[in-house]
C-alpha positions in Angstrom: 108.1 -15.6 -67.7 104.9 -17.6 -67.3 101.4 -16.8 -68.6 100.6 -16.1 -64.9 103.3 -13.5 -64.7 102.0 -11.9 -67.9 98.4 -11.8 -66.6 99.5 -10.4 -63.2 101.6 -7.6 -64.9 98.7 -6.6 -67.0 96.5 -5.8 -64.0 98.6 -2.7 -63.1 96.6 0.6 -63.6 98.2 2.6 -66.4 98.1 5.8 -64.3 100.2 4.0 -61.6 102.6 2.8 -64.3 103.1 6.3 -65.7 103.6 7.8 -62.3 106.3 5.2 -61.5 108.0 6.1 -64.8 108.0 9.8 -63.7 105.6 10.9 -66.5 103.1 13.8 -66.1 99.4 13.3 -66.3 96.6 15.8 -67.2 92.9 15.7 -66.4 90.9 16.4 -69.6 87.2 16.5 -68.6 86.4 13.2 -67.0 89.4 11.4 -68.5 93.0 11.2 -67.5 95.5 11.9 -70.3 99.2 11.4 -70.6 100.9 14.8 -70.8 103.5 13.7 -73.4 100.8 12.2 -75.6 97.5 13.9 -74.9 95.7 11.6 -77.4 96.3 8.7 -74.9 93.5 8.2 -72.4 93.4 5.5 -69.7 91.0 3.8 -67.4 92.2 1.2 -64.8 94.6 -1.1 -66.7 93.4 -0.1 -70.2 94.8 2.6 -72.4 93.8 3.9 -75.8 95.7 6.2 -78.2 92.9 8.1 -80.2 95.2 9.5 -82.8 96.5 6.1 -83.9 93.3 4.1 -83.1 95.1 1.6 -81.0 95.1 0.5 -77.3 95.8 -2.3 -75.0 97.1 -3.3 -71.6 100.2 -2.3 -69.5 102.7 -4.6 -71.2 101.6 -3.4 -74.7 102.0 0.2 -73.4 105.7 -0.3 -72.4 106.5 -2.1 -75.6 104.9 0.6 -77.9 105.9 3.8 -76.1 109.1 2.8 -74.2 110.6 0.2 -76.6 110.6 -2.6 -73.9 110.6 -6.2 -75.0 107.8 -8.3 -73.5 110.2 -9.9 -71.0 111.5 -6.5 -69.9 108.0 -5.0 -69.5 106.8 -7.9 -67.3 110.0 -7.8 -65.3 109.8 -4.0 -64.8 106.2 -4.2 -63.5 106.6 -7.2 -61.2 109.9 -5.9 -59.7 108.9 -2.2 -59.4 105.1 -2.2 -58.9 104.6 -5.4 -56.9 102.3 -3.6 -54.4 100.0 -2.3 -57.2 99.4 -5.5 -59.2 96.5 -7.7 -58.5 97.3 -11.2 -57.5 94.6 -13.6 -58.7 93.9 -17.3 -59.1 90.7 -16.8 -61.0 92.2 -17.6 -64.4 93.9 -21.0 -65.1 97.4 -20.2 -66.3 97.1 -21.8 -69.8 93.4 -20.9 -70.7 91.9 -18.5 -73.2 89.6 -16.0 -71.6 86.3 -16.0 -73.5 84.0 -13.1 -72.6 80.4 -14.3 -71.9 78.1 -14.0 -74.9 75.0 -11.8 -74.8 71.6 -13.3 -75.6 71.4 -11.2 -78.8 73.6 -9.2 -81.1 71.7 -5.9 -81.4 74.5 -3.6 -80.2 77.1 -5.2 -82.4 74.8 -5.2 -85.5 73.8 -1.6 -85.0 77.4 -0.5 -84.4 78.9 -2.3 -87.4 76.0 -1.3 -89.7 75.3 2.3 -88.8 78.6 3.5 -87.3 81.0 1.4 -89.5 78.8 1.0 -92.6 79.4 -2.7 -92.9 76.8 -4.5 -95.1 74.1 -6.1 -93.0 74.2 -9.4 -94.9 77.9 -9.6 -94.2 77.4 -9.0 -90.5 74.7 -11.7 -90.3 76.8 -14.2 -92.2 79.8 -13.7 -89.9 77.6 -14.0 -86.8 76.0 -17.2 -88.2 79.5 -18.6 -88.7 80.0 -18.3 -85.0 83.1 -16.0 -85.3 81.4 -12.8 -84.2 79.3 -12.2 -81.2 78.3 -9.6 -78.6 79.9 -9.5 -75.2 77.3 -9.8 -72.4 78.6 -7.2 -69.9 80.1 -4.5 -72.0 78.4 -4.9 -75.4 81.8 -5.2 -77.2 82.3 -6.9 -80.5 84.0 -10.3 -80.0 85.9 -11.6 -83.0 86.8 -15.3 -82.7 89.9 -16.8 -84.2 89.7 -20.5 -84.9 92.1 -23.3 -85.8 91.4 -25.3 -89.0 89.7 -27.9 -86.7 87.3 -25.3 -85.4 88.8 -24.9 -81.9 88.6 -21.4 -80.5 92.2 -20.1 -80.1 92.0 -16.3 -80.3 89.6 -13.6 -79.1 89.8 -10.0 -80.3 87.6 -7.4 -78.5 86.4 -4.1 -80.1 84.2 -1.6 -78.3 80.9 -0.4 -79.7 78.9 2.8 -79.4 77.4 1.5 -76.2 80.8 0.6 -74.6 82.0 2.9 -71.8 85.5 3.2 -73.2 86.9 3.1 -76.7 89.0 -0.1 -76.7 90.3 -2.9 -78.9 92.7 -5.6 -78.2 93.3 -9.4 -77.8 92.2 -11.2 -74.6 94.5 -13.0 -72.3 95.5 -16.4 -73.5 94.9 -15.7 -77.2 97.2 -17.8 -79.5 98.6 -15.2 -81.9 98.9 -17.9 -84.6 95.1 -18.2 -85.0 93.8 -14.6 -85.2 90.4 -13.8 -86.8 90.0 -15.6 -90.1 87.3 -16.7 -92.6 88.4 -19.7 -94.6 87.4 -20.1 -98.3 87.9 -22.6 -101.1 89.6 -20.4 -103.7 93.4 -20.0 -103.9 93.2 -16.4 -102.8 93.9 -15.0 -99.3 93.2 -11.4 -98.3 95.2 -10.1 -95.3 94.3 -7.1 -93.0 95.4 -5.5 -89.8 92.0 -5.6 -88.1 88.6 -7.4 -88.4 86.7 -4.3 -89.1 89.0 -3.5 -92.0 88.3 -7.0 -93.3 84.6 -6.6 -93.1 84.8 -3.2 -94.7 86.7 -4.7 -97.7 84.1 -7.4 -98.2 81.4 -4.7 -98.1 83.3 -2.8 -100.8 84.0 -5.9 -102.8 81.1 -8.3 -102.3 81.3 -10.3 -105.5 82.1 -14.0 -104.8 83.5 -13.0 -101.4 82.5 -16.3 -99.8 84.8 -18.2 -102.1 88.0 -16.5 -100.8 89.9 -16.6 -97.5 90.3 -13.7 -95.2 92.7 -13.1 -92.3 92.9 -10.2 -89.8 96.3 -10.1 -88.1 94.8 -8.3 -85.1 98.0 -6.3 -85.0 101.1 -6.1 -87.2 102.7 -9.4 -86.5 102.9 -11.8 -89.5 102.8 -14.9 -87.2 99.2 -15.8 -88.0 99.7 -15.3 -91.7 102.5 -17.9 -91.8 100.4 -20.3 -89.7 97.4 -19.8 -92.0 99.5 -20.5 -95.1 101.0 -23.6 -93.5 97.5 -24.9 -92.6 95.9 -24.1 -96.0 98.3 -25.3 -98.7 95.8 -24.5 -101.5 96.5 -20.8 -101.0 98.7 -19.4 -103.9 97.7 -15.7 -104.1 98.3 -13.5 -101.1 96.7 -10.0 -101.2 98.2 -7.7 -98.6 95.5 -5.1 -97.6 97.1 -3.5 -94.6 96.6 0.1 -93.5 97.8 3.0 -95.7 99.8 4.6 -92.8 103.4 4.4 -91.6 103.0 1.2 -89.5 100.9 -0.5 -92.2 103.5 0.2 -95.0 106.3 -1.0 -92.8 104.5 -4.2 -92.0 103.6 -4.7 -95.7 107.3 -4.3 -96.7 108.4 -6.8 -94.0 105.8 -9.4 -95.0 106.7 -9.1 -98.7 110.4 -9.8 -97.9 109.3 -12.8 -95.7 107.1 -14.3 -98.4 109.6 -13.8 -101.1 111.5 -16.7 -99.6 108.6 -18.8 -100.7 108.6 -18.4 -104.5 105.3 -20.2 -105.1 103.2 -17.3 -103.6 101.9 -14.6 -105.9 101.8 -11.4 -103.9 99.9 -8.2 -104.6 99.1 -5.1 -102.4 95.6 -3.7 -102.4 95.9 -0.3 -100.6 92.9 1.6 -99.3 92.7 5.2 -100.7 92.5 6.5 -97.2 94.0 5.2 -93.9 92.1 1.9 -94.1 89.1 0.3 -95.8 86.7 1.5 -93.2 87.8 5.0 -93.8 87.1 4.4 -97.5 83.6 3.3 -96.5 83.2 6.4 -94.3 84.1 8.6 -97.3 81.5 7.0 -99.5 78.9 7.7 -96.8 79.9 11.4 -96.6 81.9 11.3 -93.3 85.2 12.9 -92.4 88.1 10.5 -93.0 91.8 10.0 -92.1 94.0 10.3 -95.2 96.4 7.6 -96.3 100.1 8.4 -96.9 101.2 6.2 -99.9 100.0 8.5 -102.7 101.3 11.6 -101.0 104.8 10.0 -100.5 104.7 8.7 -104.1 103.9 12.1 -105.6 106.5 13.8 -103.4 109.2 11.3 -104.4 108.4 11.9 -108.1 108.7 15.6 -107.6 112.0 15.2 -105.8 113.4 13.0 -108.6 112.4 15.7 -111.2 114.1 18.3 -109.1 117.4 16.2 -109.0 117.1 15.6 -112.8 116.9 19.4 -113.5 119.6 20.3 -110.9 122.2 17.7 -112.0 121.4 17.4 -115.7 124.5 19.4 -116.8 126.8 18.3 -113.8 130.1 16.7 -114.4 131.2 13.4 -112.8 131.7 13.4 -109.1 134.3 11.6 -107.0 133.9 9.6 -103.8 135.4 12.5 -101.9 132.7 14.8 -103.3 130.0 12.4 -102.2 131.5 12.0 -98.7 131.8 15.8 -98.2 128.2 16.3 -99.3 127.0 13.6 -96.9 129.0 15.1 -94.1 126.9 18.2 -94.3 123.9 16.0 -93.5 125.5 13.7 -91.0 126.8 16.4 -88.6 123.6 18.5 -88.5 120.6 16.0 -89.1 119.9 15.8 -85.3 120.6 19.5 -84.6 118.3 21.0 -81.9 118.0 24.0 -84.2 115.1 23.2 -86.5 116.4 25.3 -89.4 119.7 23.5 -89.4 117.9 20.2 -89.2 115.7 21.0 -92.2 118.8 22.2 -94.2 120.5 18.8 -93.4 117.5 16.9 -94.8 117.3 19.2 -97.8 120.9 18.4 -98.6 120.0 14.7 -99.0 118.8 15.6 -102.5 122.3 16.7 -103.4 123.7 13.5 -101.9 121.3 11.5 -104.1 122.4 13.5 -107.2 126.1 12.8 -106.4 125.5 9.1 -105.9 123.6 8.9 -109.2 126.5 10.7 -111.0 129.0 8.2 -109.5 126.7 5.3 -110.6 126.5 6.7 -114.1 130.3 6.8 -114.2 130.6 3.1 -113.1 128.1 2.2 -115.9 130.4 3.9 -118.4 133.3 1.7 -117.2 131.1 -1.2 -118.1 130.5 0.3 -121.5 126.9 1.0 -120.7 125.4 4.4 -121.3 122.7 5.8 -119.0 121.5 9.3 -118.6 120.7 10.8 -115.2 117.0 10.7 -116.1 117.2 7.0 -117.0 118.8 6.2 -113.7 116.2 8.2 -111.8 113.5 6.1 -113.6 115.0 3.0 -111.9 114.2 4.5 -108.5 110.5 3.7 -108.6 108.2 3.8 -105.6 106.9 0.3 -104.8 105.3 -1.6 -102.0 108.5 -1.8 -99.9 108.8 2.0 -99.8 109.3 2.1 -96.0 112.3 -0.1 -96.2 114.1 2.6 -98.1 113.6 5.3 -95.4 116.2 5.6 -92.7 114.3 6.3 -89.4 117.1 5.1 -87.2 118.5 7.6 -84.7 122.0 6.8 -85.8 121.1 6.8 -89.6 122.6 3.3 -89.7 121.1 2.5 -93.1 123.1 5.4 -94.7 126.3 4.4 -93.0 125.9 0.8 -94.1 125.7 1.7 -97.8 128.5 4.2 -97.5 130.8 1.7 -95.8 130.2 -0.7 -98.7 131.0 2.0 -101.2 134.1 3.2 -99.3 135.4 -0.4 -98.8 135.4 -1.1 -102.6 136.8 2.3 -103.6 139.6 2.5 -101.0 140.7 -1.1 -100.5 141.0 -2.2 -104.1 143.4 -0.9 -106.7 141.6 -2.8 -109.5 137.9 -3.1 -109.6 136.4 -6.3 -111.2 133.2 -6.4 -113.0 131.5 -7.8 -109.9 133.0 -4.9 -107.9 131.5 -2.4 -110.3 128.1 -4.0 -110.2 128.2 -4.0 -106.4 129.2 -0.3 -106.5 126.3 0.6 -108.8 123.9 -1.3 -106.6 125.0 0.4 -103.4 125.1 3.9 -105.1 121.6 3.4 -106.4 120.4 2.2 -103.1 122.0 5.2 -101.4 120.4 7.6 -103.8 117.0 6.0 -103.2 117.6 6.1 -99.4 118.5 9.8 -99.6 115.4 10.8 -101.7 112.9 8.7 -99.7 114.2 9.8 -96.3 114.2 13.4 -97.4 110.6 13.2 -98.5 109.5 11.3 -95.4 111.2 13.8 -93.0 109.2 16.7 -94.5 106.0 14.7 -94.6 106.4 13.9 -90.8 107.0 17.6 -90.1 103.7 18.4 -91.7 105.3 20.1 -94.7 103.7 18.6 -97.7 106.5 18.5 -100.2 106.7 21.6 -102.5 103.5 22.7 -100.8 101.4 21.0 -103.4 98.0 22.3 -102.3 94.9 20.9 -104.0 91.7 22.9 -104.5 89.0 22.2 -102.0 85.8 20.5 -103.3 82.6 20.1 -101.3 82.3 16.4 -101.8 81.7 15.0 -98.3 78.0 14.8 -97.7 77.1 15.6 -101.4 75.0 13.4 -103.6 77.2 10.4 -104.2 76.3 10.0 -107.9 79.7 9.9 -109.6 78.7 12.4 -112.3 77.7 14.9 -109.6 81.0 14.4 -107.9 82.9 14.8 -111.2 81.1 18.1 -111.7 81.9 19.4 -108.2 85.6 18.5 -108.5 85.9 19.8 -112.1 84.3 23.1 -111.1 86.8 23.4 -108.1 89.7 22.8 -110.4 88.6 25.2 -113.1 87.9 27.9 -110.5 91.7 27.8 -109.7 92.5 27.9 -113.4 93.4 24.2 -113.6 91.4 23.5 -116.8 93.9 20.8 -118.1 93.8 19.0 -114.8 90.0 19.0 -114.8 90.0 17.5 -118.3 92.7 14.9 -117.3 90.8 13.9 -114.2 87.5 13.5 -116.1 89.2 11.3 -118.8 90.8 9.1 -116.2 87.5 8.6 -114.3 85.6 7.6 -117.4 88.3 5.0 -118.0 88.2 3.7 -114.4 86.8 0.2 -113.6 84.9 0.9 -110.3 83.3 3.5 -108.2 86.0 3.3 -105.6 88.7 3.8 -108.3 86.8 6.8 -109.5 86.7 8.3 -106.0 90.4 7.7 -105.6 91.1 9.6 -108.8 89.0 12.5 -107.7 90.9 12.8 -104.4 94.2 13.0 -106.3 93.1 16.3 -107.8 91.0 17.9 -105.1 90.8 17.9 -101.3 87.4 16.7 -100.2 85.6 18.9 -97.6 82.1 18.8 -96.2 79.2 20.4 -98.0 78.4 23.9 -96.7 74.6 23.9 -97.0 74.5 27.6 -96.3 76.6 28.3 -99.4 74.6 28.6 -102.6 77.5 29.0 -105.0 76.6 32.6 -105.9 79.0 35.6 -105.5 77.5 38.9 -104.5 79.3 42.1 -105.2 
């Protein structure tokens, strides 16, 4: 497929595409929504999913929602909707479309400063570097990606408060190897999903920011990261600062595995407390925010491991047959149309994990090594690759892969060598982790916060941001629920914290932030 084919396919109206696919549409006010995903709005050939804060063009739409490859998406549109696409010769087939620049940057500056809370000095610096400007016709933010030689290779558009439609995406002809970046002289590179996340992080961490390098992937592909590292050989430390959501955690895990092949890079993850660093900024300014998922998953996994430790502490050794029988109760009902049976199947994964750990303990004994169940569970720590230990495949292929390795060693060999035993232990531990993490993730997605760990609500959003005031509000909310020890623990941790952001993160571990009710004076009347 040529760039011309791609451009032509992207001219199809989203509404026409959905109708061709047999999908239902719904009119919501002045906007047309997709019946299956009502958070998706559309206008002409643009779409935007409000719940995920993402959007794009027709080809992106088919890739994200219908699992097409880029080739399949273009082929489908050109062969099935030929009468609806716009044939044009306005754009040279190999050029980058650069939206015309406005004569000033007022809309962009106002939007980033007052709606996104980006520091004004940071905004002005980026504009002066020539990598941010305002689009003439639509008042969009235009983030410019350059090659090391200064050539413009990539354009990322993001709507402002004055734009007619909420939109973000890369313009036609953008070279994905050179997404929005700010080079520095230090050995550190900070990597983000989106340019606004990048600017938010700098606003939160302004000290010596001009010395470091920053890269926005403008999506989740790691292509621009590998190109940047290739072009800037002085980079040694890579800080992954992707979103604290499912997609961000998956991308983080993949990038870590990719970069581990290059042993000279030091990697570290810096996660936002909420969904992304702009949500962290919003929280500081008293606005409602979208929660991140990492801390919730981590706490739920810790609770699950404690449950297994208590349930299996006095259990005897298990056999492979016991493990397979237990897994069968999951395998044959995990995709049941009956919700209760489905939930029971995923609940049974904790028993599978326990059986796998008991078998691993047995194999360690054969190696004359003694481990308690609790010590084995401590080895199953939550880390930055958490999403790689969750089986989201429809055929649960990650489970069957580990089980096949275990069965192959158990059933095809009469005598197990030391290497066989180590392989068995590794696969059994991997299976246990897979069971625990997938169990927790299933109930998280269902909206069932594991063990219903409800936190007291504290009126923090919109309150005086002085940290001592916030400690007092949170502490009072905890004590009102009788959680005096937690209130003391929270206060102690905050006093030992190193930054305002870390202190806020600790507070939200103990209480659920809600908006201040100015009509409430805190007094109870009988």
